[in-house]
Backbone as a ProteinNet text record, in pm:
[ID]
protein_1_A
[PRIMARY]
PDHAMAVAAVHALTKVIERSKAQTIMELQKDLKDAVESLKEEVKSSISLKASCELFSRYVTRASLDITAFSNCRQRLITRGKEFAEASMESRSRISNFGVRFIQNGTRILIHGQSRVVNHLLMHAHKSGKKFSVVITEGRPDCSGYNTAKELAKRGILCKLILDAAVATAMDNIDLVLVGAEGVVENGGVINKVGTYQIAMVASLLRKPVYVAAESYKFTRIFPLCQKDVPQRVDNYHVELKKVGISPPSAVPFFNPACDYTPPKFITLLFTDLGILTPSAVSDELIKLYY
[TERTIARY]
-527.7	-517.6	-465.9	-389.4	-330.2	-430.1	-529.8	-629.2	-738.1	-782.3	-888.2	-1022.2	-1119.4	-1252.8	-1314.1	-1290.3	-1346.4	-1294.4	-1167.7	-1108.8	-1166.9	-1183.9	-1244	-1386.5	-1457.9	-1594.8	-1596	-1502.9	-1495.9	-1456.8	-1369.2	-1337.4	-1464.9	-1546.5	-1671.4	-1765.6	-1775.7	-1862.3	-1810	-1679.2	-1620.4	-1658.4	-1657.1	-1698.6	-1845.7	-1926.8	-2068.3	-2081.6	-2002.2	-2005.8	-1961.4	-1856.2	-1803.9	-1906.8	-1981.1	-2072.5	-2216.1	-2243.1	-2379.2	-2424.6	-2551.3	-2609.3	-2681	-2658	-2723.5	-2686.9	-2785	-2764.4	-2767.2	-2804.8	-2808.8	-2745.9	-2708.2	-2646.3	-2744.4	-2873.7	-2972.9	-2983.8	-2978.2	-2983	-2858.4	-2744	-2618.3	-2620.4	-2673	-2683.2	-2774.6	-2880.2	-2971.2	-2897.9	-2818.4	-2740.6	-2641.9	-2577.9	-2481.3	-2549	-2664.1	-2737.3	-2775.3	-2820.2	-2856.4	-2732.7	-2619.2	-2495.8	-2448.3	-2459.1	-2419.8	-2504.5	-2635.2	-2723.5	-2690.3	-2651.9	-2613.8	-2486.6	-2389.6	-2264.8	-2290.6	-2373.6	-2404.8	-2476.5	-2561	-2634.5	-2540.2	-2444.2	-2349.9	-2252.2	-2206.8	-2111.8	-2178.1	-2261.9	-2342.7	-2258.8	-2293.9	-2237.5	-2088.9	-2036.1	-1897.5	-1895.7	-1839.3	-1837.6	-1752.7	-1634.5	-1544.7	-1603.9	-1672.8	-1735.8	-1846.3	-1928.6	-2037.5	-1982.7	-1876.4	-1818.9	-1761.7	-1688.1	-1626.3	-1731.7	-1838.8	-1946.8	-2016.7	-2040.4	-2104.4	-2015.1	-1886	-1792	-1784.7	-1780.4	-1774.3	-1904.6	-2016.2	-2146.4	-2154.1	-2097.7	-2095.1	-2008.7	-1899.5	-1811.7	-1885.3	-1966.2	-2045.8	-2138.9	-2204	-2296.1	-2222.8	-2106.9	-2030	-1978.9	-1934.4	-1883.3	-1993.4	-2114.6	-2226.8	-2263.3	-2234.9	-2261.9	-2152.3	-2029.6	-1915.5	-1901.7	-1941.3	-1922.2	-2059.8	-2099.4	-2235.2	-2248.1	-2145.9	-2152.8	-2146.7	-2248.2	-2256.9	-2137.7	-2095.7	-1984.7	-1855.6	-1832.1	-1712.5	-1719.9	-1839	-1859.6	-1835.7	-1888.6	-1873.3	-1726	-1652.1	-1509.9	-1432.3	-1471.3	-1406.5	-1426.6	-1546.1	-1576.7	-1499.9	-1488.2	-1412.3	-1265.9	-1211	-1071.8	-1051.7	-1145.8	-1136.7	-1144.3	-1231.7	-1244.1	-1117.2	-1054.4	-930.4	-815.4	-821.7	-715	-730.7	-848.2	-878.6	-783.6	-753.5	-663.4	-523.1	-477.5	-346.1	-344	-453.6	-463.4	-464.4	-523.9	-527	-386.9	-308.2	-170.3	-89.7	-113.5	-45.8	-87.7	-215	-263.9	-183.6	-156.8	-79.9	60.1	119.8	254.1	252.2	151.6	139.6	116.7	30	2.1	129.8	205.5	330.4	430	436.7	528.2	487.5	357.9	311.3	334.2	306	310	448.3	541.7	673.2	748.7	718.7	789.3	753.7	646.3	605.6	669.5	744.6	814.8	964.2	1020	1161.3	1232.5	1364	1438.7	1397.4	1363.5	1324.3	1175.8	1097.9	953.6	887.7	799.2	725.1	579.5	534.2	405.1	309	187	81.5	-12.3	-36.9	-131.9	-236.2	-349.1	-462.5	-518	-529	-587.5	-494.5	-554.7	-479.3	-524.1	-429.5	-458.7	-349.1	-387.8	-288.8	-210.9	-283	-216.1	-122.8	-161.2	-72.8	53.4	35.3	151.7	243.8	184.8	263	345.1	282.8	351.6	469.1	446.3	551.8	666.7	633.9	739.3	819.8	751	818.5	916	871.6	958.5	1079.5	1055.7	1165	1266.1	1214.4	1303.2	1385.7	1331.5	1404	1513.9	1526.1	1635.3	1599.9	1474.5	1434.8	1420.6	1469.7	1464.2	1355.1	1251.3	1137.8	1080.8	988.8	925.8	774.4	708.7	563.1	501	402.1	322.3	188.7	150.9	32.9	-67.3	-190.7	-295.8	-332.3	-376.7	-416.7	-528.3	-621.5	-733	-833.1	-867.9	-965.9	-1103.1	-1187.9	-1170.4	-1102.2	-1083.4	-1019.6	-867.3	-816.7	-671.4	-598	-652.7	-591.5	-454.1	-429.2	-297.4	-186.8	-220.3	-119.3	-66.3	-158.9	-117.3	-30.3	-69	10.4	150	158.2	287.7	376	314.9	390.3	445.1	362.3	403	513.3	498.2	598.6	729.1	719.8	840.6	920.1	849	914.1	997.7	954.8	1028.7	1140.2	1156.3	1263.6	1225.3	1094.9	1048	1027.5	1081.2	1070.6	926	866.5	724.9	704.1	591.4	548	396.1	339.2	194.8	149.7	33.4	-22.9	-170.9	-224.2	-367.5	-442.1	-559.4	-642.2	-669.3	-688.5	-721.3	-601.5	-480.6	-359.5	-320.7	-407.2	-374.3	-342.8	-427.7	-404.8	-274.6	-246.5	-123.1	-0.3	-10.7	104.1	122.8	18.9	20.3	130.8	174.3	283	411	426.8	548.6	526.3	426.1	391.9	410	461.9	478.4	363	306.9	194.6	111.8	-14.1	-105.5	-129.1	-122.2	-145.3	-246	-359.9	-464	-511.1	-574.4	-638.8	-783.5	-863.3	-1005.2	-1084.8	-1200.5	-1293.4	-1369.7	-1391	-1456.7	-1420.2	-1407.5	-1385.9	-1514.4	-1579.3	-1712.6	-1704.3	-1819.2	-1824.4	-1758.2	-1769.1	-1713.8	-1567.3	-1505.2	-1363.5	-1338.2	-1444.9	-1429.8	-1408.2	-1376.3	-1351.5	-1428.8	-1464.9	-1521.4	-1414.5	-1382.2	-1272.9	-1299.6	-1209.4	-1221.4	-1255.5	-1347.1	-1389	-1267.6	-1266.6	-1152.2	-1075.4	-1092.2	-1022.7	-1067.2	-1194.8	-1250.5	-1186.2	-1179.6	-1123.5	-973	-905	-761.5	-739.5	-820.9	-808.4	-839.6	-936.5	-970.4	-856.2	-798.2	-684.3	-567.2	-539.2	-428.8	-451	-573.5	-606.6	-587.8	-632.2	-620.3	-473.6	-387.5	-245	-164.3	-235.7	-173.7	-78.9	-124	-50.5	-124.1	-53.4	-121.1	-180.1	-295	-361.2	-368.2	-300.5	-298.8	-377.6	-451.3	-530.9	-477.9	-449.5	-405.9	-521	-567.7	-683.5	-686	-723.7	-738.9	-864.4	-862.5	-975.6	-1102.2	-1089	-1210.6	-1287.7	-1229.8	-1300.9	-1377.8	-1366.9	-1445.3	-1591.9	-1677.2	-1816.9	-1911.2	-2022.8	-2117.6	-2216.6	-2164.4	-2250.6	-2203.1	-2291.5	-2261.3	-2313.1	-2240.7	-2287.3	-2274.3	-2373.7	-2370	-2331.3	-2349.4	-2313.1	-2288.3	-2252.8	-2219.4	-2338.5	-2459	-2577.5	-2597.6	-2535.4	-2550.8	-2453	-2364.9	-2263.4	-2323.1	-2317.6	-2365.5	-2282.4	-2347.1	-2275.7	-2301.7	-2198.3	-2215.7	-2198.1	-2270.8	-2264.6	-2172.8	-2058.2	-1965.2	-1996.9	-1974.2	-1998.5	-1879.6	-1876.8	-1762.3	-1755.4	-1869.2	-1865.7	-1774.6	-1785.1	-1701.4	-1555.2	-1526.4	-1388.7	-1330.1	-1409.2	-1360.5	-1333.3	-1416.2	-1394.2	-1263.1	-1218.8	-1091.4	-974.2	-990	-882.1	-917.8	-1013.5	-1043.7	-1133.6	-1213.9	-1305.3	-1448.3	-1532.5	-1673.6	-1763.5	-1809.9	-1900.4	-2030.5	-2095.9	-2224.6	-2325.2	-2386.3	-2478	-2603.9	-2639.6	-2761.6	-2742.4	-2616.3	-2586.3	-2567.7	-2638.7	-2621.4	-2476.8	-2434.2	-2294.3	-2291.2	-2236.6	-2230	-2105.6	-2125.3	-2011.9	-2005.8	-1993	-1979.5	-1847.9	-1851.4	-1729.9	-1646.7	-1713.3	-1641.1	-1702.6	-1633.1	-1686.3	-1652.1	-1710.2	-1692.9	-1606.3	-1499.2	-1412	-1438.4	-1490.3	-1520.1	-1393.3	-1407.5	-1290.5	-1208.7	-1267.9	-1193.8	-1080.4	-1086.1	-980.8	-875.6	-890.8	-799.2	-711.7	-581.9	-488.8	-481.3	-448.7	-437.1	-473.8	-511.2	-535.8	-433.9	-367.2	-275.7	-355	-375.3	-453.1	-376.4	-424	-361	-387.3	-478.6	-506.4	-416.2	-342.9	-255.8	-277.3	-211	-229	-342.8	-448.3	-568.8	-598.2	-653.6	-715	-855.2	-913.9	-1049.9	-1149.7	-1134.4	-1229.6	-1221.5	-1112.3	-1094.8	-1162.7	-1207.1	-1263.8	-1389.9	-1476	-1601.6	-1576.2	-1475.1	-1440.7	-1392.8	-1312.6	-1261.6	-1374.1	-1471.4	-1586.8	-1664.8	-1680.3	-1750.1	-1676.6	-1543.3	-1463.1	-1475.4	-1478.4	-1485.3	-1619	-1726.8	-1860.6	-1922	-1872	-1935.6	-1835
-323.3	-258.9	-355.4	-302	-389.2	-423	-337.8	-363.9	-457.1	-548.9	-641.6	-568.9	-633.1	-575.4	-549	-640.3	-625.2	-498.6	-468	-348	-223	-229.4	-116.4	-91.1	-198.9	-185.1	-110.9	-143.3	-75.1	71.1	98.7	237.9	312.9	248.4	310.8	336	238.9	255.7	366	379.4	487.3	623.7	634	758.7	789.2	684.5	702.6	763.9	715.1	768.6	915	945.9	1082.8	1180.8	1136.5	1225.9	1219.8	1126.6	1110.2	1231.9	1267.1	1377.7	1327	1201.1	1140.5	1214.8	1221.7	1288.1	1188.1	1066.2	961.7	834.2	743.4	618.2	534.2	542	465.1	514.5	645.9	702.1	662.9	663.2	625.3	477.8	393.8	251.7	229.2	310.3	300.8	337.5	445.5	485.9	376.5	317.5	211.4	87.4	53.8	-63	-44.8	75.1	103.2	93.9	143.8	139.6	-3.9	-85.1	-225.6	-298.8	-273.8	-337.9	-295	-169	-119.2	-187.5	-204.9	-272.4	-417.4	-484	-624.7	-639.2	-540.9	-545	-518.5	-428.2	-391.7	-505.6	-572.5	-683.8	-808.2	-869	-980.4	-1104	-1171.3	-1301.3	-1297.8	-1180.8	-1176	-1211	-1326.5	-1373.6	-1282.3	-1243.8	-1161.6	-1023.7	-966.9	-836.6	-846.6	-948.7	-969.3	-986.8	-1066.2	-1092.7	-965.6	-886.9	-765.3	-661.8	-652	-558	-597.9	-726.9	-775.8	-750.3	-773.5	-753.8	-606.8	-517.7	-374.6	-326.8	-378.4	-342.2	-386.9	-503.9	-553.4	-462.9	-415.2	-324.2	-194.6	-146.9	-25.3	-44.8	-160.1	-190.2	-193.1	-258.1	-267.3	-131.9	-51	82.5	169.9	155.3	236.1	200.9	77.8	36.1	82.9	91.5	129.6	280.8	354.7	500.1	567.5	632.2	688.4	817.3	901.2	1028.8	1002.2	1047.3	1016	1068.5	1192.6	1251.9	1172.7	1128.7	1049	911.8	854.5	724.1	733.6	839.1	860.2	873.1	951.3	970	840.2	762.4	632.9	539.8	540.8	454.8	498.7	628.6	681	639.8	654.5	616.3	467.3	387.4	241.8	201.5	267.4	236.2	266.9	380.6	419.3	326.2	269	176.1	37.5	12.7	-121.2	-165	-74.8	-108.7	-139.5	-58.1	-83.3	-217.7	-246.3	-374	-490	-467.4	-570.5	-603.7	-501.9	-524.3	-591.9	-552.8	-616	-761.8	-789.5	-927.4	-1015.6	-967.1	-1045	-1074.4	-976.9	-997.7	-1102.8	-1096.2	-1194.8	-1335	-1343.4	-1472.4	-1527.9	-1441.2	-1484.1	-1536.6	-1469.7	-1515	-1650.7	-1676	-1806.1	-1915.4	-1881.4	-1982.5	-2015.1	-1921.7	-1940.7	-2060.2	-2096.1	-2208	-2342.4	-2345.1	-2469.1	-2485.1	-2384.4	-2389.6	-2407.8	-2513.1	-2543.4	-2535.5	-2542	-2548.4	-2673.9	-2655.1	-2767.7	-2798.7	-2728.3	-2753.4	-2721.8	-2810.8	-2792.4	-2762.4	-2643.3	-2591.5	-2577.3	-2624.5	-2604.6	-2495.3	-2394	-2289.5	-2279.4	-2215.7	-2212	-2071.6	-2021.3	-1889	-1777.9	-1671.6	-1553.9	-1509.1	-1502.5	-1461.3	-1368.1	-1250	-1153.6	-1209.1	-1273.7	-1320.5	-1438.4	-1524.9	-1635.7	-1581.1	-1484.7	-1424.3	-1357.6	-1289.1	-1221.6	-1323.1	-1435.2	-1539.9	-1597	-1625.6	-1683.2	-1585.1	-1457.9	-1357.2	-1342.1	-1351.1	-1343.3	-1460.3	-1579.1	-1697	-1681.8	-1627.4	-1607.6	-1505.7	-1396.4	-1293.5	-1344.9	-1443.9	-1499.5	-1596.8	-1617	-1699.3	-1843.4	-1877.9	-2016.5	-2041.1	-2156.6	-2195.4	-2300.3	-2263.2	-2353.6	-2329.4	-2412.8	-2396.3	-2396.1	-2329.5	-2314.1	-2362.8	-2450.1	-2495.3	-2422.3	-2355.5	-2269.3	-2319	-2340.6	-2377.3	-2255.7	-2282.6	-2171.8	-2088.4	-2156	-2083.6	-2035.8	-2122.9	-2087.2	-2062.9	-1985.8	-1930.8	-1794.6	-1728.2	-1596.5	-1606.7	-1730.4	-1753.5	-1664.9	-1655.6	-1572.5	-1624.6	-1753.1	-1809.1	-1744.6	-1692.6	-1626.1	-1501.3	-1426.1	-1305.3	-1341.3	-1449	-1493.3	-1533.8	-1611.7	-1656.7	-1538.7	-1440.3	-1321.8	-1246.5	-1232.7	-1157.5	-1230.1	-1361.9	-1437.8	-1449.7	-1474.4	-1487.4	-1357.2	-1245.2	-1114	-1097.3	-1166.2	-1160.3	-1265.1	-1344.5	-1443.2	-1578.3	-1604.2	-1733.2	-1830.1	-1951	-2052.1	-2099.8	-2081.4	-2112.4	-2202.3	-2270.6	-2348.4	-2346.3	-2320.7	-2322.3	-2460	-2504.5	-2629.9	-2611.6	-2700.1	-2701.5	-2731.9	-2674.7	-2708	-2858.3	-2917.4	-3059.8	-3149.9	-3090.7	-3169.9	-3177.8	-3130.8	-3128.3	-3267.1	-3364.2	-3500.1	-3557.2	-3528	-3575.8	-3515.4	-3387.9	-3317.5	-3343.7	-3393.1	-3400.8	-3490.4	-3591.1	-3676.7	-3598.1	-3489	-3408.3	-3280.7	-3285.1	-3170.8	-3210.1	-3116.6	-3142.6	-3085.9	-2974.9	-2916.4	-2828.6	-2812.3	-2722.6	-2599.9	-2482.6	-2356.9	-2273.5	-2244.6	-2166	-2052	-1955.5	-1848.3	-1885.3	-1786.4	-1811.9	-1684.8	-1700.9	-1588.1	-1577.1	-1691.9	-1692.5	-1818	-1802.2	-1917.2	-1933.7	-2048	-2065.9	-2125.1	-2134.4	-2167.2	-2299.8	-2399.5	-2530.6	-2545.5	-2436.3	-2441.6	-2475.2	-2496.1	-2514.8	-2381.2	-2382.8	-2257.2	-2251.4	-2129.3	-2101.2	-2026.1	-2077.6	-2018.5	-2039.7	-1994	-2008.3	-2151.6	-2167	-2299.9	-2383.7	-2507.6	-2594.5	-2624.7	-2539.4	-2561.6	-2693.3	-2722.3	-2844.6	-2970	-2977	-3098.1	-3108	-2994.4	-2995.9	-3051.6	-3005.7	-3053	-3201.9	-3248.9	-3392.1	-3477.3	-3434.1	-3507.7	-3507.5	-3391.2	-3380.6	-3472.4	-3475.6	-3561.5	-3709	-3748.1	-3887	-3929.7	-3835.3	-3865.6	-3822.8	-3791.1	-3757.3	-3636.1	-3535.7	-3409.2	-3306.5	-3230.2	-3130.9	-3016.1	-2968.9	-2854.6	-2741.5	-2631.2	-2515.8	-2400.7	-2330.2	-2215.2	-2089.7	-1986.6	-1858	-1758.7	-1704.1	-1614.9	-1518.2	-1393.9	-1293.9	-1322.1	-1283.3	-1312.4	-1236.6	-1125.8	-1055.3	-1134	-1244.5	-1331.8	-1442.7	-1448	-1546.3	-1504.2	-1596.2	-1560.2	-1660.7	-1610.3	-1694.2	-1763.2	-1844.9	-1929.6	-2073.6	-2167	-2307.8	-2393	-2392.5	-2472.9	-2622.4	-2697	-2842.5	-2911.9	-2839.7	-2895.9	-2781	-2813.4	-2710	-2619.3	-2671.7	-2591.6	-2478.3	-2489.1	-2386.1	-2269.7	-2280.1	-2176.1	-2059.1	-1937.5	-1821.3	-1806.5	-1799.4	-1794.3	-1664.7	-1614.2	-1508.3	-1572	-1523.7	-1581.1	-1495	-1550.5	-1479	-1512.2	-1417.3	-1441.6	-1516.4	-1647	-1726.9	-1740.7	-1727.7	-1733.5	-1623.8	-1504.7	-1393.2	-1422.7	-1474.7	-1505.8	-1612.9	-1714.3	-1822.2	-1774.3	-1683.6	-1631	-1555.1	-1498.7	-1425.7	-1518.1	-1646.4	-1742.2	-1830.2	-1782.5	-1848.6	-1969.6	-1980.2	-2093.1	-2041.8	-2107	-2066.8	-2186.7	-2203.3	-2314.7	-2300.6	-2412.2	-2405.2	-2323.3	-2225	-2135.6	-2206.7	-2316.5	-2388.2	-2486.2	-2505	-2601.6	-2527.3	-2567.8	-2502.5	-2509.5	-2404.5	-2394.9	-2373.1	-2467.6	-2458.1	-2378.3	-2262.7	-2173.4	-2117.8	-2204.4	-2153.1	-2078.3	-1969.3	-1890.9	-1946.3	-2014.1	-2065	-2197.2	-2264.8	-2388.3	-2395.6	-2493	-2511	-2633.3	-2613.8	-2723.6	-2756.9	-2876.4	-2914.5	-2919.9	-2901.8	-2896.8	-3025.4	-3138.6	-3265.7	-3271.1	-3183	-3180.9	-3073.2	-3000.5	-2890.6	-2929.4	-2912.3	-2949.4	-2840.2	-2717.4	-2604.1	-2475.3	-2374.1	-2240.9	-2144.2	-2069.3	-1964.6	-1833.5	-1777.5	-1654.9	-1554.5	-1429.9	-1328.1	-1354	-1445.8	-1483.6	-1597.5	-1656.4	-1769.2	-1883.2	-1993.7	-2114.2	-2194.1	-2215.2	-2278.4	-2410.9	-2502.2	-2619.1	-2577.6	-2646.8	-2610.1	-2607	-2696.6	-2703.1	-2581.2	-2505.4	-2388.3	-2262.8	-2267.7	-2148.9	-2101.2	-2192.8	-2152.2	-2074	-2114.6	-2043	-1900.8	-1887.6	-1754.7	-1666	-1723.8	-1646.6	-1588.5	-1667.7	-1620.4	-1501.9	-1510.2	-1400.3	-1275	-1291.9	-1177	-1104.7	-1180.4	-1122	-1093.5	-1163.6	-1146.5	-1112.2
777.7	908.7	1013.3	1108.9	1209.9	1318.7	1338.3	1441.7	1390.2	1474.9	1437.1	1432.9	1366.3	1354.3	1491.2	1585.7	1719.3	1787.6	1766.5	1825.6	1760.2	1628.4	1555.8	1605.3	1637.3	1688.7	1821.3	1909.8	2039.8	2020.6	1923.6	1890.5	1851.6	1769.1	1724	1841.5	1932.6	2049.7	2141.3	2147.4	2227.5	2169.4	2036.8	1970.6	1999.5	2005.8	2039	2177.8	2273.3	2410.2	2410.8	2334.2	2329.8	2273.1	2171.1	2100.7	2151.7	2238.8	2289.4	2369.3	2353	2428.4	2554.7	2589.4	2705.4	2833.2	2922.3	3050.3	3166.4	3136.6	3239.1	3183.1	3273.2	3229.7	3148.5	3181.4	3106.9	2963	2944.7	2809.9	2731	2800	2734.7	2694.3	2781.5	2749.4	2630	2620.1	2504.9	2375.8	2380.1	2262.2	2222.6	2322.3	2294.1	2236.8	2291.5	2242.3	2095.9	2061	1922	1831.6	1881.1	1802.1	1782.3	1887.5	1878.3	1774.7	1775.9	1679.3	1536.7	1520.7	1387.9	1338.9	1429.6	1393.5	1354.4	1431.6	1402.4	1269.1	1238	1111.1	993.9	1017.3	911.4	882.5	988.4	973.8	1030.6	951.4	998.8	1027.7	1136.4	1173.6	1207.7	1243.5	1290.7	1439.1	1470.2	1608.8	1696.6	1648.5	1730.1	1756	1656.7	1676.4	1780.8	1768.9	1864.2	2006.5	2019.3	2151.4	2213.7	2134.1	2188.5	2226.5	2146.6	2179.2	2308.7	2325.2	2447.6	2569.5	2551.7	2662.7	2702.1	2602.4	2631.4	2694.9	2646.6	2705.4	2850.3	2876.2	3014.3	3102	3045.6	3120.4	3152.4	3058	3080.8	3199.3	3203.6	3313.2	3447.2	3449.4	3574.7	3618.8	3522.1	3555.6	3613.2	3560.3	3609	3752.6	3791.2	3929.3	4024.1	3971.8	4056	4071.7	3966.9	3966.8	3956.8	4061.1	4066.1	3987.1	3985.7	3912.9	3762.8	3688.6	3545.8	3466.9	3492.5	3416.8	3438	3561.5	3590.5	3522.5	3525.9	3462.5	3312	3252.7	3108.6	3070.6	3147.3	3118.6	3137.2	3236.3	3259.6	3140	3083.7	2968.9	2844.4	2824.1	2709.7	2721.1	2840.6	2863.5	2839.4	2890.2	2874.9	2727.8	2653.8	2511.7	2435.1	2466.3	2398.3	2433.5	2552.6	2593.9	2531.8	2474.1	2424.7	2313.4	2218.3	2108.1	2159.6	2255.5	2313.9	2385.8	2455.2	2525.4	2426.9	2309.3	2206.6	2158.1	2131.8	2087.5	2197.5	2321.4	2433.8	2445.8	2413.4	2418	2323.9	2204.6	2108.2	2158.6	2225.6	2280.7	2391	2476.8	2584	2527.1	2427	2363.8	2300.5	2235.2	2172.6	2275.2	2388.8	2494.9	2550.3	2557.1	2604.9	2499.3	2373.6	2268.9	2216.6	2229	2167.7	2226	2350.1	2413	2349.1	2271	2206.2	2068.2	2026.9	1898.7	1925.3	1870.7	1889	1754.3	1755.6	1630.9	1554.4	1428.7	1346.3	1347.2	1429.8	1435.6	1301.5	1258.7	1133.6	1169.7	1132.7	1178.8	1061.6	1080.5	980.9	1029.3	946.2	979.9	868.9	900.4	807.4	798.4	675.6	656.7	703.1	752.3	794	931.9	1024.9	1162	1210	1256.4	1305.6	1424.2	1515.9	1637.5	1607.6	1514.8	1474.9	1408.4	1318.2	1252.6	1353.7	1450.3	1554.6	1633.4	1667.1	1743.7	1663.9	1536	1452.1	1432.3	1415.1	1399.7	1527.9	1640.9	1770	1786.6	1747.9	1757.4	1666.1	1546.8	1451.1	1504.3	1561.6	1615.9	1732.9	1803.7	1918.3	1874.8	1743.7	1692.2	1662	1674.3	1648.2	1498.4	1455.3	1314.4	1296.6	1226.7	1206.8	1067.6	1025.9	895.4	910.3	817.7	824.1	693.8	706.4	592.6	600.8	492.7	492.6	389.4	433	337.9	252.1	130.7	43.1	106.3	171.7	232.2	129.6	37.6	-65.2	-3.4	-68.4	-202.4	-207.1	-91.4	-95.6	-94.4	-79.3	-82.1	18.7	138.4	242.9	283.4	257.3	287.9	207.2	88.7	6.7	76.8	137	209.9	329.6	398.5	513.2	469	361.8	311.6	272.4	207.6	166.2	286.2	388.9	508.6	585.7	602.2	677.7	600.6	469.9	388.7	388.9	391.8	395.2	522.7	629.7	756.3	764.3	656.4	654.8	710.7	728.5	780.9	664.6	678.5	574.1	562	443	423	301.3	302.2	186	181.9	64.8	46.2	-1.6	46.9	0.1	-30.8	-110.8	-136.2	-7.1	8.3	124.6	130	13.2	6.8	35.1	47.9	70.4	218	305.8	448.9	502.3	473.3	523	467.6	341	278.4	344.8	380.8	438.4	587.3	655.2	800.8	857.1	782.4	829.5	854.8	780.6	792.3	873.3	960	1044.7	1191.8	1272.4	1416.1	1498.7	1454.2	1527.9	1435.8	1473.1	1401.7	1488.6	1428.2	1499.9	1421.9	1482.4	1414.9	1505	1443.3	1518.5	1544.3	1580.1	1604.4	1582.5	1521.5	1514	1644.9	1709.6	1839.1	1916.5	2047.7	2137.5	2217.2	2204.7	2263	2403.6	2468.5	2611.3	2648.4	2562.6	2596.8	2559	2510.7	2475.1	2330.3	2252.9	2109.4	2041.4	1913.1	1842.1	1711.3	1675.1	1544.6	1466.4	1349.8	1272.2	1123.2	1040	894.8	857.7	762.8	721.5	679.3	722.3	698.7	825.2	926.7	1054.3	1117.9	1111.2	1171.5	1113.1	979.9	920.5	944.2	949.6	981.3	1121.1	1215.6	1354.4	1365.9	1289.7	1293.4	1239	1128.2	1071.1	1168.3	1227.4	1322.8	1443	1492.8	1606.7	1572.2	1452.9	1408.7	1401.1	1360.7	1346.3	1469.1	1577.3	1705.9	1697.8	1628.2	1621.1	1707	1789.2	1874.2	1792.6	1837.8	1774.9	1876.3	1846.5	1935.2	1871.8	1956.4	1911.1	1979.8	1901.1	1956.6	1941.3	2052.6	2046.4	2164.2	2135.2	2240.5	2321.4	2447.2	2535.5	2495.2	2420.9	2379.6	2273	2227.1	2132.7	2204.6	2336.5	2412.4	2406.5	2366.7	2347.1	2411.8	2460.2	2534	2439.7	2351.9	2270.1	2285.9	2260.2	2286.4	2170.1	2055.3	1941.8	1971.1	1928.5	1944.9	1814.8	1703.3	1573.7	1476.6	1353	1255.2	1222.7	1232.8	1202.4	1302	1419.8	1522.6	1504.8	1406.6	1386.4	1308.5	1362.9	1286.7	1159.7	1046	919.6	846.5	783	684.2	546.6	450.7	316.4	230.8	194.8	107.5	-38	-126.5	-267.8	-327.3	-303.3	-345.8	-497.7	-566.7	-712.7	-767.6	-709	-752.5	-724.4	-603.6	-566.7	-658	-689.3	-774.2	-916.3	-965	-1099.7	-1110	-996.9	-996.5	-1027.8	-994.3	-1022.3	-1142.5	-1222.8	-1347.9	-1338.8	-1232.9	-1216.5	-1218.8	-1295.4	-1303.4	-1276.2	-1152.1	-1120.8	-1198.8	-1232	-1302.7	-1222.5	-1284.6	-1214	-1166.2	-1232.1	-1196.1	-1080.8	-1039.6	-933.5	-801.2	-696	-564.6	-518.1	-450.2	-406.2	-255.4	-181.9	-35.7	1.7	62.4	85.2	227.9	327.8	465.5	481.7	556.3	578.6	693.8	788.4	904.4	950.5	1038.9	1096.2	1244.8	1309.8	1454.3	1480.8	1556.5	1595.8	1742.2	1772	1911	1996.5	2127.5	2216.3	2219.6	2187	2193.6	2091	1990.6	1889.4	1916.3	2026.4	2059	2177.8	2163.4	2269.7	2376.3	2333.7	2425.2	2352.9	2431.2	2377.1	2435.7	2348.4	2392.2	2395.5	2512.4	2526.5	2610.6	2611.8	2696.1	2844.3	2874	3013.2	3059.4	2966.2	2998.1	2900.4	2925	2844.3	2907.4	2830.7	2884.2	2816	2892.9	2832.6	2787.6	2692.3	2650.7	2765.8	2862.3	2973.6	3065.5	3057.9	3144.8	3089.2	2964.9	2901.2	2972.4	3011.5	3075.6	3204.6	3281.5	3404.6	3372.6	3265.8	3228.4	3176.8	3110.5	3063.9	3180.5	3285	3404.6	3465.7	3470.6	3524.9	3439.6	3308.2	3217.6	3226.9	3237.9	3231.4	3368	3470.6	3602.1	3711.1
[MASK]
+++++++++++++++++++++++++++++++++++++++++++++++++++++++++++++++++++++++++++++++++++++++++++++++++++++++++++++++++++++++++++++++++++++++++++++++++++++++++++++++++++++++++++++++++++++++++++++++++++++++++++++++++++++++++++++++++++++++++++++++++++++++++++++++++++++++++++++++++++++++++++++++++++

């Protein structure tokens, strides 16, 4: 699907508003709160889903203060929810317009995993006539990099896949790192597919810029201090590994985090629909979004 999980969540909340039998804003907020909790339970530890639900809930609260008539408020929320997907697609276009200026002819870009907004940016740069190459990590254990490589190669973009463990080896021949984000946290750091942290550290050590492309609805009010503070979902990596013919010993514990936290000191800039931001500017934008 072209829409992100966060957008699908807002679609679901909009349907809740449409079908709710609530007669007051308080009753409607109760229905929405229950729906949000159900979504979080169904898709555990999704940072982007949590952030978008919180942002939409905040919008409901603000709308209820601005519009006193319940029926008008309800219709306003339904309209806003339906516009969210369109705004999401527009966000990607805005991000691409901001980020494309950092890609020049001959630029060698390293990307990690699979990100809709990163792919959109690269395709936009390609359509504008820029000649560049992309190095893509496999993104084990689900090998999401394979899907990215297939999609970009289909558009005529020069690609090469590398082992996740070969990032440091390949970094000498890289000009910049471009990654997406599952969540952008209060201090300007990002939570993304596991492996992003070590890629950013290697890039920083070798003085390569690290750019993050992320929609503003992924900005979230959490402040991790270390990797243990990152909300984790447990993926069944044993199953994924068996698909590629690998069977880890069943008696040996297997550490399988789905994502990691990259501190802001390793991030050069963030390309967002709000503009090009330094990590330190994220907290100010969060205040604007929520208050």
